[in-house]
N, C-alpha and C positions, 0 to 999 in steps of 0.2 A: 496293689497291682497296677493301677493307673497313675499313681502319684497325684491323685486328686486332692483338693482341699475342700473342706465342707463349710457350709454356712451355718455353723452352730451344731450342737449335739442334741437337737430336739426331734423327737418323734411326735409330730403334732397333727391334730385334726382340728381345723378351724372352720367355723361356719361363717359364711359371708352372706350379706343380704343384697339382693338385686333390687335397686330402688324402682326399676320400671315394672317388675312383676311381683315384688314383695314375697317371693318364694325363697326358702332357704336353699343354699347351694353348699353342699359339703365338699370340702377340699381336703384331701389327705396329702400330707407332706411327710415322707418317710426317709430317714437317713439310711443309706445302704452301708454295708461293711467296708467298702472301698472308698467311702467319702462322697460318693455320688448321692444325689437327691432324687427320689422317685415321687412323682406327682400322680395320683390315682383318681380317676373318675370312672363311672360305669362303662363308658365306651372308649375312653382315651387314657393311656398311660404314657408318661414321658419321663425318661431318665436323663438327668442333667449332671454332667461331670465337668468340673473345672480342671483342665489338663495342666495349665499353668496360668499365671495371672493374665487375664485378657483373652484366654483361649478356652472355648467351651465346646464340648461334644454333647449334643442332645440326640437321643434316640426315642422315637415315638412308635406306639402301637395303637392302632384304632383311629377314631376320628371324633370330631365334635358333633354330638347329636342332641344332647339335652343341656339343661342349665348347669348341671354338675360338671359336665365336660367343659363348658365355657369357663367355669371357675379354675379348672386345671390349666387351660390355655392362658388365662390371665396370670396365674401363679408362675407359669414358666416365663412369661414376658417380664414379670416382676423380678424373677431370679436373674434374667439376662440384664435387666436395668441395674441391679445391685452390682453385678460383675463389671458392667460398663462404667459405673460410677467409681468403683474401687480401682480399676486398672486404667481408666481413661480412654481406652480403645478396646474394641472387641473383634475377635475372629471367631466365627461360629461354624462348626461342622454339624450338620443335621442329617441324621440317618432316618429317612422317612419311608423306607422300603415297606414297612408294615402298616402304612397308612394308605388306604385306597383312594382317597380324594380329600380335597380341602374345600369346605363349604364357602360360599361367597362372602359371608360375614367374617369368617376366619381369615380369608384371603385379604379382605379390606383392612382388617385389624393388623395383620402382619405387615402389609404394605405401609400403613400409616406409621407403625412403630419403626420400620426400617427408614422411612423418609424422615421422621423426626430425628433419628440418630445418625443419619447418613454421613455427616462429617466425621464421626468417630467410629463408624463401622468399617472395619477392614473387610476383606472378601468373606462372604458367607457362602460356604460350600454346602449344597443340598444334594443328598443321594436319594434318588427316587426309583421306583420300579413301575409304578402305575403311569400310564400315558395321561390319564386325567390329572394326576398330580404334576406331571411335567408341564402340561398346558397351564395349570394354575400358577406354577412358578414363573412361567413366561409372562403371565399377566402382572404378577408382582414386580418382575423386572422392568416391564414397560412403565409401571407407575413410579417406581423408585428411581429408575435410570440405570444405565449400564455401569459395570465395574463393581457393583456391590454384591450381586447374587450370581453364583455360578451353579448350574444344575448338572449333576453327574448321574450316569446310569450304570457304571461299572464299579462294583463293590471293591475289587482289588486295587484299582487306581485310586479310589476314594480313601481306602485304608492306607495306602502308601503316602498320601498327602497328610493324613492324621499322624502317621508315624514320624513325619519330619519334626513334629512338635512333641510327640509322645513316643519315643523310640521303643519303649518296653511293651507297648500295646501290640499284641500278636493277632488279635481279631477284633472285629467290631462287637461291642457289647450288645447283649440281647436285653430286652425290657422284661424285667421280672413280672410274674403274675402278681395279682393283688395279694 
């Protein structure tokens, strides 16, 4: 459907240790039928699809609340790192309409990641519905600097931009239930 390529054929559940708290964090990585990868936590689900080398569409539902959700967030950034290393540059489309807010620690982590890769990040387009999330993206933009992050509020215009690199995509994908 999307023409995505997958990062392996593994349906995996990995347990990570958080050295600061010594609590187990379960991270579920599930390969979807169309080649996208779904990361699942109790309060956060993120679907990551590579549309073409160096172009990723990530769709999120929920937010980071507990340690298992932090594991999902870290796994998504790891997936983006792998694509960045593979392709050399990265354009990110992130549909965050189903995420009500971005906690400060997540905002800082995202800003640090974007700042670290700024030279190889092409424009990151973020679709939001929540005004809180829109403000959070503004803070990330101030930290990273202009030209890297663009925030959007109109789904049809966002979809039109994604369709420039994935013309067969007729609608923005939803994030599957667990």
